[in-house]
PDB file with one MODEL, atoms N, CA, C and O in Angstrom:
MODEL        1
ATOM      1  N   MET A   1     145.088 165.752 -33.674  1.00  0.00           N
ATOM      2  CA  MET A   1     146.129 166.448 -32.941  1.00  0.00           C
ATOM      3  C   MET A   1     147.377 166.549 -33.810  1.00  0.00           C
ATOM      4  O   MET A   1     147.763 165.588 -34.476  1.00  0.00           O
ATOM      5  N   LYS A   2     147.996 167.714 -33.796  1.00  0.00           N
ATOM      6  CA  LYS A   2     149.221 167.931 -34.556  1.00  0.00           C
ATOM      7  C   LYS A   2     150.410 167.426 -33.728  1.00  0.00           C
ATOM      8  O   LYS A   2     150.541 167.759 -32.550  1.00  0.00           O
ATOM      9  N   VAL A   3     151.263 166.631 -34.349  1.00  0.00           N
ATOM     10  CA  VAL A   3     152.464 166.110 -33.692  1.00  0.00           C
ATOM     11  C   VAL A   3     153.680 166.723 -34.370  1.00  0.00           C
ATOM     12  O   VAL A   3     153.823 166.647 -35.591  1.00  0.00           O
ATOM     13  N   ILE A   4     154.553 167.328 -33.577  1.00  0.00           N
ATOM     14  CA  ILE A   4     155.769 167.951 -34.086  1.00  0.00           C
ATOM     15  C   ILE A   4     156.957 167.135 -33.578  1.00  0.00           C
ATOM     16  O   ILE A   4     157.142 166.975 -32.371  1.00  0.00           O
ATOM     17  N   ILE A   5     157.754 166.626 -34.507  1.00  0.00           N
ATOM     18  CA  ILE A   5     158.938 165.836 -34.150  1.00  0.00           C
ATOM     19  C   ILE A   5     160.152 166.739 -34.302  1.00  0.00           C
ATOM     20  O   ILE A   5     160.409 167.255 -35.390  1.00  0.00           O
ATOM     21  N   THR A   6     160.901 166.935 -33.220  1.00  0.00           N
ATOM     22  CA  THR A   6     162.056 167.836 -33.260  1.00  0.00           C
ATOM     23  C   THR A   6     163.146 167.284 -34.176  1.00  0.00           C
ATOM     24  O   THR A   6     163.181 166.094 -34.488  1.00  0.00           O
ATOM     25  N   GLU A   7     164.022 168.172 -34.590  1.00  0.00           N
ATOM     26  CA  GLU A   7     165.156 167.779 -35.431  1.00  0.00           C
ATOM     27  C   GLU A   7     166.045 166.784 -34.679  1.00  0.00           C
ATOM     28  O   GLU A   7     166.578 165.847 -35.274  1.00  0.00           O
ATOM     29  N   HIS A   8     166.196 166.992 -33.385  1.00  0.00           N
ATOM     30  CA  HIS A   8     166.985 166.070 -32.560  1.00  0.00           C
ATOM     31  C   HIS A   8     166.403 164.653 -32.621  1.00  0.00           C
ATOM     32  O   HIS A   8     167.137 163.678 -32.781  1.00  0.00           O
ATOM     33  N   ALA A   9     165.099 164.553 -32.493  1.00  0.00           N
ATOM     34  CA  ALA A   9     164.445 163.245 -32.539  1.00  0.00           C
ATOM     35  C   ALA A   9     164.622 162.608 -33.919  1.00  0.00           C
ATOM     36  O   ALA A   9     164.856 161.404 -34.018  1.00  0.00           O
ATOM     37  N   ARG A  10     164.515 163.399 -34.971  1.00  0.00           N
ATOM     38  CA  ARG A  10     164.702 162.866 -36.329  1.00  0.00           C
ATOM     39  C   ARG A  10     166.131 162.339 -36.520  1.00  0.00           C
ATOM     40  O   ARG A  10     166.330 161.311 -37.168  1.00  0.00           O
ATOM     41  N   LYS A  11     167.114 163.035 -35.964  1.00  0.00           N
ATOM     42  CA  LYS A  11     168.503 162.572 -36.060  1.00  0.00           C
ATOM     43  C   LYS A  11     168.674 161.257 -35.313  1.00  0.00           C
ATOM     44  O   LYS A  11     169.398 160.369 -35.765  1.00  0.00           O
ATOM     45  N   ARG A  12     168.005 161.134 -34.166  1.00  0.00           N
ATOM     46  CA  ARG A  12     168.134 159.910 -33.376  1.00  0.00           C
ATOM     47  C   ARG A  12     167.574 158.704 -34.114  1.00  0.00           C
ATOM     48  O   ARG A  12     168.012 157.582 -33.862  1.00  0.00           O
ATOM     49  N   LEU A  13     166.638 158.895 -35.001  1.00  0.00           N
ATOM     50  CA  LEU A  13     166.088 157.777 -35.767  1.00  0.00           C
ATOM     51  C   LEU A  13     167.137 157.113 -36.640  1.00  0.00           C
ATOM     52  O   LEU A  13     166.973 155.959 -37.036  1.00  0.00           O
ATOM     53  N   LYS A  14     168.210 157.825 -36.944  1.00  0.00           N
ATOM     54  CA  LYS A  14     169.281 157.273 -37.781  1.00  0.00           C
ATOM     55  C   LYS A  14     170.288 156.454 -36.977  1.00  0.00           C
ATOM     56  O   LYS A  14     171.102 155.737 -37.559  1.00  0.00           O
ATOM     57  N   ASP A  15     170.243 156.551 -35.646  1.00  0.00           N
ATOM     58  CA  ASP A  15     171.158 155.793 -34.794  1.00  0.00           C
ATOM     59  C   ASP A  15     170.774 154.316 -34.776  1.00  0.00           C
ATOM     60  O   ASP A  15     169.615 153.965 -34.997  1.00  0.00           O
ATOM     61  N   MET A  16     171.751 153.458 -34.513  1.00  0.00           N
ATOM     62  CA  MET A  16     171.520 152.023 -34.491  1.00  0.00           C
ATOM     63  C   MET A  16     170.491 151.636 -33.424  1.00  0.00           C
ATOM     64  O   MET A  16     169.686 150.728 -33.633  1.00  0.00           O
ATOM     65  N   ARG A  17     170.522 152.312 -32.306  1.00  0.00           N
ATOM     66  CA  ARG A  17     169.621 151.973 -31.204  1.00  0.00           C
ATOM     67  C   ARG A  17     168.145 152.219 -31.559  1.00  0.00           C
ATOM     68  O   ARG A  17     167.254 151.582 -30.999  1.00  0.00           O
ATOM     69  N   GLN A  18     167.900 153.132 -32.479  1.00  0.00           N
ATOM     70  CA  GLN A  18     166.531 153.441 -32.910  1.00  0.00           C
ATOM     71  C   GLN A  18     166.211 152.847 -34.282  1.00  0.00           C
ATOM     72  O   GLN A  18     165.223 153.221 -34.915  1.00  0.00           O
ATOM     73  N   GLU A  19     167.049 151.925 -34.730  1.00  0.00           N
ATOM     74  CA  GLU A  19     166.872 151.327 -36.047  1.00  0.00           C
ATOM     75  C   GLU A  19     165.487 150.695 -36.172  1.00  0.00           C
ATOM     76  O   GLU A  19     165.005 150.063 -35.232  1.00  0.00           O
ATOM     77  N   LYS A  20     164.852 150.861 -37.319  1.00  0.00           N
ATOM     78  CA  LYS A  20     163.541 150.309 -37.665  1.00  0.00           C
ATOM     79  C   LYS A  20     162.381 150.973 -36.931  1.00  0.00           C
ATOM     80  O   LYS A  20     161.283 150.417 -36.899  1.00  0.00           O
ATOM     81  N   ILE A  21     162.598 152.153 -36.336  1.00  0.00           N
ATOM     82  CA  ILE A  21     161.513 152.958 -35.786  1.00  0.00           C
ATOM     83  C   ILE A  21     161.269 154.074 -36.793  1.00  0.00           C
ATOM     84  O   ILE A  21     162.200 154.788 -37.164  1.00  0.00           O
ATOM     85  N   THR A  22     160.038 154.228 -37.232  1.00  0.00           N
ATOM     86  CA  THR A  22     159.724 155.219 -38.255  1.00  0.00           C
ATOM     87  C   THR A  22     159.023 156.431 -37.659  1.00  0.00           C
ATOM     88  O   THR A  22     158.565 156.400 -36.517  1.00  0.00           O
ATOM     89  N   ALA A  23     158.947 157.498 -38.446  1.00  0.00           N
ATOM     90  CA  ALA A  23     158.219 158.690 -38.021  1.00  0.00           C
ATOM     91  C   ALA A  23     156.744 158.348 -37.805  1.00  0.00           C
ATOM     92  O   ALA A  23     156.103 158.925 -36.927  1.00  0.00           O
ATOM     93  N   GLY A  24     156.206 157.436 -38.578  1.00  0.00           N
ATOM     94  CA  GLY A  24     154.824 156.992 -38.391  1.00  0.00           C
ATOM     95  C   GLY A  24     154.610 156.326 -37.048  1.00  0.00           C
ATOM     96  O   GLY A  24     153.574 156.516 -36.411  1.00  0.00           O
ATOM     97  N   ASP A  25     155.600 155.534 -36.610  1.00  0.00           N
ATOM     98  CA  ASP A  25     155.526 154.904 -35.288  1.00  0.00           C
ATOM     99  C   ASP A  25     155.503 155.960 -34.190  1.00  0.00           C
ATOM    100  O   ASP A  25     154.767 155.838 -33.211  1.00  0.00           O
ATOM    101  N   ILE A  26     156.314 156.990 -34.364  1.00  0.00           N
ATOM    102  CA  ILE A  26     156.380 158.068 -33.376  1.00  0.00           C
ATOM    103  C   ILE A  26     155.058 158.832 -33.342  1.00  0.00           C
ATOM    104  O   ILE A  26     154.549 159.154 -32.268  1.00  0.00           O
ATOM    105  N   PHE A  27     154.512 159.118 -34.510  1.00  0.00           N
ATOM    106  CA  PHE A  27     153.228 159.818 -34.592  1.00  0.00           C
ATOM    107  C   PHE A  27     152.141 159.019 -33.878  1.00  0.00           C
ATOM    108  O   PHE A  27     151.390 159.574 -33.076  1.00  0.00           O
ATOM    109  N   ASP A  28     152.053 157.725 -34.164  1.00  0.00           N
ATOM    110  CA  ASP A  28     151.043 156.879 -33.525  1.00  0.00           C
ATOM    111  C   ASP A  28     151.207 156.857 -32.011  1.00  0.00           C
ATOM    112  O   ASP A  28     150.220 156.902 -31.276  1.00  0.00           O
ATOM    113  N   ALA A  29     152.456 156.789 -31.543  1.00  0.00           N
ATOM    114  CA  ALA A  29     152.716 156.778 -30.095  1.00  0.00           C
ATOM    115  C   ALA A  29     152.290 158.098 -29.466  1.00  0.00           C
ATOM    116  O   ALA A  29     151.638 158.105 -28.423  1.00  0.00           O
ATOM    117  N   ALA A  30     152.651 159.208 -30.090  1.00  0.00           N
ATOM    118  CA  ALA A  30     152.341 160.526 -29.527  1.00  0.00           C
ATOM    119  C   ALA A  30     150.839 160.773 -29.475  1.00  0.00           C
ATOM    120  O   ALA A  30     150.332 161.331 -28.501  1.00  0.00           O
ATOM    121  N   VAL A  31     150.126 160.359 -30.517  1.00  0.00           N
ATOM    122  CA  VAL A  31     148.672 160.541 -30.547  1.00  0.00           C
ATOM    123  C   VAL A  31     147.995 159.645 -29.505  1.00  0.00           C
ATOM    124  O   VAL A  31     146.932 159.983 -28.986  1.00  0.00           O
ATOM    125  N   GLY A  32     148.614 158.511 -29.208  1.00  0.00           N
ATOM    126  CA  GLY A  32     148.035 157.561 -28.252  1.00  0.00           C
ATOM    127  C   GLY A  32     148.165 157.961 -26.795  1.00  0.00           C
ATOM    128  O   GLY A  32     147.594 157.302 -25.926  1.00  0.00           O
ATOM    129  N   ILE A  33     148.897 159.015 -26.509  1.00  0.00           N
ATOM    130  CA  ILE A  33     149.048 159.473 -25.125  1.00  0.00           C
ATOM    131  C   ILE A  33     147.802 160.274 -24.754  1.00  0.00           C
ATOM    132  O   ILE A  33     147.513 161.291 -25.385  1.00  0.00           O
ATOM    133  N   PRO A  34     147.062 159.828 -23.740  1.00  0.00           N
ATOM    134  CA  PRO A  34     145.826 160.534 -23.380  1.00  0.00           C
ATOM    135  C   PRO A  34     146.088 161.786 -22.548  1.00  0.00           C
ATOM    136  O   PRO A  34     147.114 161.893 -21.877  1.00  0.00           O
ATOM    137  N   GLY A  35     145.167 162.715 -22.597  1.00  0.00           N
ATOM    138  CA  GLY A  35     145.211 163.901 -21.747  1.00  0.00           C
ATOM    139  C   GLY A  35     146.229 164.937 -22.183  1.00  0.00           C
ATOM    140  O   GLY A  35     146.743 164.902 -23.301  1.00  0.00           O
ATOM    141  N   LYS A  36     146.507 165.860 -21.274  1.00  0.00           N
ATOM    142  CA  LYS A  36     147.464 166.950 -21.508  1.00  0.00           C
ATOM    143  C   LYS A  36     148.801 166.589 -20.874  1.00  0.00           C
ATOM    144  O   LYS A  36     148.850 165.928 -19.837  1.00  0.00           O
ATOM    145  N   VAL A  37     149.876 167.027 -21.503  1.00  0.00           N
ATOM    146  CA  VAL A  37     151.234 166.788 -21.004  1.00  0.00           C
ATOM    147  C   VAL A  37     151.894 168.161 -20.850  1.00  0.00           C
ATOM    148  O   VAL A  37     152.538 168.635 -21.786  1.00  0.00           O
ATOM    149  N   PRO A  38     151.747 168.814 -19.682  1.00  0.00           N
ATOM    150  CA  PRO A  38     152.237 170.183 -19.528  1.00  0.00           C
ATOM    151  C   PRO A  38     153.762 170.317 -19.441  1.00  0.00           C
ATOM    152  O   PRO A  38     154.309 171.359 -19.801  1.00  0.00           O
ATOM    153  N   THR A  39     154.447 169.280 -18.968  1.00  0.00           N
ATOM    154  CA  THR A  39     155.912 169.319 -18.888  1.00  0.00           C
ATOM    155  C   THR A  39     156.480 168.107 -19.613  1.00  0.00           C
ATOM    156  O   THR A  39     155.793 167.102 -19.798  1.00  0.00           O
ATOM    157  N   ALA A  40     157.734 168.212 -20.019  1.00  0.00           N
ATOM    158  CA  ALA A  40     158.381 167.107 -20.740  1.00  0.00           C
ATOM    159  C   ALA A  40     158.349 165.851 -19.874  1.00  0.00           C
ATOM    160  O   ALA A  40     158.819 165.849 -18.736  1.00  0.00           O
ATOM    161  N   THR A  41     157.786 164.788 -20.434  1.00  0.00           N
ATOM    162  CA  THR A  41     157.586 163.545 -19.699  1.00  0.00           C
ATOM    163  C   THR A  41     157.984 162.371 -20.575  1.00  0.00           C
ATOM    164  O   THR A  41     157.731 162.361 -21.779  1.00  0.00           O
ATOM    165  N   ARG A  42     158.616 161.372 -19.946  1.00  0.00           N
ATOM    166  CA  ARG A  42     159.006 160.161 -20.672  1.00  0.00           C
ATOM    167  C   ARG A  42     157.871 159.150 -20.602  1.00  0.00           C
ATOM    168  O   ARG A  42     157.375 158.824 -19.524  1.00  0.00           O
ATOM    169  N   PHE A  43     157.470 158.660 -21.769  1.00  0.00           N
ATOM    170  CA  PHE A  43     156.446 157.636 -21.861  1.00  0.00           C
ATOM    171  C   PHE A  43     157.100 156.369 -22.385  1.00  0.00           C
ATOM    172  O   PHE A  43     157.793 156.396 -23.403  1.00  0.00           O
ATOM    173  N   ARG A  44     156.882 155.269 -21.695  1.00  0.00           N
ATOM    174  CA  ARG A  44     157.608 154.035 -21.972  1.00  0.00           C
ATOM    175  C   ARG A  44     156.747 152.954 -22.620  1.00  0.00           C
ATOM    176  O   ARG A  44     155.524 152.930 -22.480  1.00  0.00           O
ATOM    177  N   GLY A  45     157.426 152.070 -23.328  1.00  0.00           N
ATOM    178  CA  GLY A  45     156.824 150.830 -23.775  1.00  0.00           C
ATOM    179  C   GLY A  45     156.034 150.854 -25.065  1.00  0.00           C
ATOM    180  O   GLY A  45     155.127 150.039 -25.232  1.00  0.00           O
ATOM    181  N   PHE A  46     156.337 151.752 -25.982  1.00  0.00           N
ATOM    182  CA  PHE A  46     155.671 151.735 -27.283  1.00  0.00           C
ATOM    183  C   PHE A  46     156.347 150.695 -28.170  1.00  0.00           C
ATOM    184  O   PHE A  46     157.538 150.418 -28.027  1.00  0.00           O
ATOM    185  N   ILE A  47     155.574 150.127 -29.082  1.00  0.00           N
ATOM    186  CA  ILE A  47     156.113 149.099 -29.976  1.00  0.00           C
ATOM    187  C   ILE A  47     155.941 149.563 -31.423  1.00  0.00           C
ATOM    188  O   ILE A  47     154.831 149.845 -31.873  1.00  0.00           O
ATOM    189  N   ALA A  48     157.068 149.636 -32.141  1.00  0.00           N
ATOM    190  CA  ALA A  48     157.048 150.018 -33.554  1.00  0.00           C
ATOM    191  C   ALA A  48     156.462 148.874 -34.379  1.00  0.00           C
ATOM    192  O   ALA A  48     156.391 147.739 -33.907  1.00  0.00           O
ATOM    193  N   LYS A  49     156.049 149.165 -35.597  1.00  0.00           N
ATOM    194  CA  LYS A  49     155.509 148.127 -36.480  1.00  0.00           C
ATOM    195  C   LYS A  49     156.534 147.031 -36.739  1.00  0.00           C
ATOM    196  O   LYS A  49     156.174 145.891 -37.032  1.00  0.00           O
ATOM    197  N   SER A  50     157.817 147.382 -36.629  1.00  0.00           N
ATOM    198  CA  SER A  50     158.888 146.404 -36.828  1.00  0.00           C
ATOM    199  C   SER A  50     159.066 145.502 -35.610  1.00  0.00           C
ATOM    200  O   SER A  50     159.797 144.514 -35.678  1.00  0.00           O
ATOM    201  N   GLY A  51     158.406 145.827 -34.493  1.00  0.00           N
ATOM    202  CA  GLY A  51     158.538 145.045 -33.268  1.00  0.00           C
ATOM    203  C   GLY A  51     159.506 145.648 -32.268  1.00  0.00           C
ATOM    204  O   GLY A  51     159.630 145.149 -31.150  1.00  0.00           O
ATOM    205  N   ARG A  52     160.187 146.701 -32.648  1.00  0.00           N
ATOM    206  CA  ARG A  52     161.160 147.357 -31.767  1.00  0.00           C
ATOM    207  C   ARG A  52     160.431 148.156 -30.680  1.00  0.00           C
ATOM    208  O   ARG A  52     159.470 148.869 -30.967  1.00  0.00           O
ATOM    209  N   ILE A  53     160.890 148.032 -29.446  1.00  0.00           N
ATOM    210  CA  ILE A  53     160.294 148.755 -28.326  1.00  0.00           C
ATOM    211  C   ILE A  53     161.036 150.078 -28.156  1.00  0.00           C
ATOM    212  O   ILE A  53     162.259 150.135 -28.288  1.00  0.00           O
ATOM    213  N   PHE A  54     160.282 151.143 -27.862  1.00  0.00           N
ATOM    214  CA  PHE A  54     160.902 152.449 -27.694  1.00  0.00           C
ATOM    215  C   PHE A  54     160.109 153.312 -26.717  1.00  0.00           C
ATOM    216  O   PHE A  54     158.939 153.054 -26.436  1.00  0.00           O
ATOM    217  N   ASP A  55     160.772 154.331 -26.215  1.00  0.00           N
ATOM    218  CA  ASP A  55     160.167 155.338 -25.341  1.00  0.00           C
ATOM    219  C   ASP A  55     160.218 156.668 -26.076  1.00  0.00           C
ATOM    220  O   ASP A  55     161.057 156.869 -26.955  1.00  0.00           O
ATOM    221  N   ILE A  56     159.319 157.574 -25.714  1.00  0.00           N
ATOM    222  CA  ILE A  56     159.395 158.932 -26.243  1.00  0.00           C
ATOM    223  C   ILE A  56     159.316 159.924 -25.094  1.00  0.00           C
ATOM    224  O   ILE A  56     158.732 159.641 -24.048  1.00  0.00           O
ATOM    225  N   VAL A  57     159.912 161.085 -25.303  1.00  0.00           N
ATOM    226  CA  VAL A  57     159.782 162.208 -24.380  1.00  0.00           C
ATOM    227  C   VAL A  57     158.984 163.263 -25.132  1.00  0.00           C
ATOM    228  O   VAL A  57     159.374 163.705 -26.213  1.00  0.00           O
ATOM    229  N   ALA A  58     157.852 163.662 -24.537  1.00  0.00           N
ATOM    230  CA  ALA A  58     156.960 164.592 -25.219  1.00  0.00           C
ATOM    231  C   ALA A  58     156.368 165.589 -24.237  1.00  0.00           C
ATOM    232  O   ALA A  58     156.362 165.370 -23.025  1.00  0.00           O
ATOM    233  N   LYS A  59     155.866 166.702 -24.797  1.00  0.00           N
ATOM    234  CA  LYS A  59     155.108 167.675 -24.017  1.00  0.00           C
ATOM    235  C   LYS A  59     154.188 168.421 -24.957  1.00  0.00           C
ATOM    236  O   LYS A  59     154.431 168.499 -26.161  1.00  0.00           O
ATOM    237  N   ASP A  60     153.125 168.971 -24.386  1.00  0.00           N
ATOM    238  CA  ASP A  60     152.174 169.738 -25.192  1.00  0.00           C
ATOM    239  C   ASP A  60     152.596 171.199 -25.231  1.00  0.00           C
ATOM    240  O   ASP A  60     152.987 171.783 -24.221  1.00  0.00           O
ATOM    241  N   ILE A  61     152.507 171.772 -26.430  1.00  0.00           N
ATOM    242  CA  ILE A  61     152.761 173.193 -26.644  1.00  0.00           C
ATOM    243  C   ILE A  61     151.536 173.757 -27.366  1.00  0.00           C
ATOM    244  O   ILE A  61     150.694 172.983 -27.822  1.00  0.00           O
ATOM    245  N   PRO A  62     151.412 175.064 -27.483  1.00  0.00           N
ATOM    246  CA  PRO A  62     150.223 175.622 -28.142  1.00  0.00           C
ATOM    247  C   PRO A  62     149.977 175.102 -29.563  1.00  0.00           C
ATOM    248  O   PRO A  62     148.827 175.026 -29.997  1.00  0.00           O
ATOM    249  N   ASP A  63     151.039 174.744 -30.291  1.00  0.00           N
ATOM    250  CA  ASP A  63     150.890 174.261 -31.670  1.00  0.00           C
ATOM    251  C   ASP A  63     150.531 172.786 -31.770  1.00  0.00           C
ATOM    252  O   ASP A  63     150.146 172.329 -32.847  1.00  0.00           O
ATOM    253  N   GLY A  64     150.644 172.025 -30.686  1.00  0.00           N
ATOM    254  CA  GLY A  64     150.352 170.596 -30.723  1.00  0.00           C
ATOM    255  C   GLY A  64     151.203 169.850 -29.715  1.00  0.00           C
ATOM    256  O   GLY A  64     151.583 170.403 -28.683  1.00  0.00           O
ATOM    257  N   ARG A  65     151.503 168.594 -30.012  1.00  0.00           N
ATOM    258  CA  ARG A  65     152.323 167.769 -29.123  1.00  0.00           C
ATOM    259  C   ARG A  65     153.732 167.690 -29.689  1.00  0.00           C
ATOM    260  O   ARG A  65     153.927 167.260 -30.826  1.00  0.00           O
ATOM    261  N   LEU A  66     154.706 168.102 -28.902  1.00  0.00           N
ATOM    262  CA  LEU A  66     156.103 168.137 -29.299  1.00  0.00           C
ATOM    263  C   LEU A  66     156.804 166.869 -28.820  1.00  0.00           C
ATOM    264  O   LEU A  66     156.837 166.585 -27.623  1.00  0.00           O
ATOM    265  N   VAL A  67     157.364 166.110 -29.762  1.00  0.00           N
ATOM    266  CA  VAL A  67     158.159 164.913 -29.413  1.00  0.00           C
ATOM    267  C   VAL A  67     159.608 165.367 -29.375  1.00  0.00           C
ATOM    268  O   VAL A  67     160.180 165.741 -30.399  1.00  0.00           O
ATOM    269  N   ILE A  68     160.195 165.332 -28.186  1.00  0.00           N
ATOM    270  CA  ILE A  68     161.538 165.879 -27.972  1.00  0.00           C
ATOM    271  C   ILE A  68     162.621 164.868 -28.349  1.00  0.00           C
ATOM    272  O   ILE A  68     163.605 165.224 -28.997  1.00  0.00           O
ATOM    273  N   THR A  69     162.443 163.612 -27.948  1.00  0.00           N
ATOM    274  CA  THR A  69     163.449 162.603 -28.284  1.00  0.00           C
ATOM    275  C   THR A  69     162.817 161.215 -28.270  1.00  0.00           C
ATOM    276  O   THR A  69     161.705 161.024 -27.778  1.00  0.00           O
ATOM    277  N   ILE A  70     163.553 160.255 -28.823  1.00  0.00           N
ATOM    278  CA  ILE A  70     163.145 158.859 -28.892  1.00  0.00           C
ATOM    279  C   ILE A  70     164.256 158.033 -28.278  1.00  0.00           C
ATOM    280  O   ILE A  70     165.433 158.288 -28.533  1.00  0.00           O
ATOM    281  N   ILE A  71     163.897 157.047 -27.474  1.00  0.00           N
ATOM    282  CA  ILE A  71     164.887 156.161 -26.853  1.00  0.00           C
ATOM    283  C   ILE A  71     164.539 154.740 -27.244  1.00  0.00           C
ATOM    284  O   ILE A  71     163.523 154.208 -26.797  1.00  0.00           O
ATOM    285  N   GLY A  72     165.362 154.116 -28.069  1.00  0.00           N
ATOM    286  CA  GLY A  72     165.133 152.730 -28.480  1.00  0.00           C
ATOM    287  C   GLY A  72     165.650 151.765 -27.436  1.00  0.00           C
ATOM    288  O   GLY A  72     166.556 152.095 -26.672  1.00  0.00           O
ATOM    289  N   LYS A  73     165.084 150.586 -27.399  1.00  0.00           N
ATOM    290  CA  LYS A  73     165.510 149.541 -26.440  1.00  0.00           C
ATOM    291  C   LYS A  73     166.270 148.453 -27.164  1.00  0.00           C
ATOM    292  O   LYS A  73     166.711 147.488 -26.540  1.00  0.00           O
TER     293      LYS A  73
ENDMDL
END
């Protein structure tokens, strides 16, 4: 599955709240969501390799799965 990370989400990775969350962590989280996601939905409780917990907001589009934003805990 193709995962597309928006520019907004990439900018959020630079914020302190999302510190130590990588694009690879986001890719793994997005691929791990089962089924179809027709509308933007928040998925909670992913754990980055660094141990940081985060949520993602994603939805499916014709090109793949779009990750709209990341929320670090």
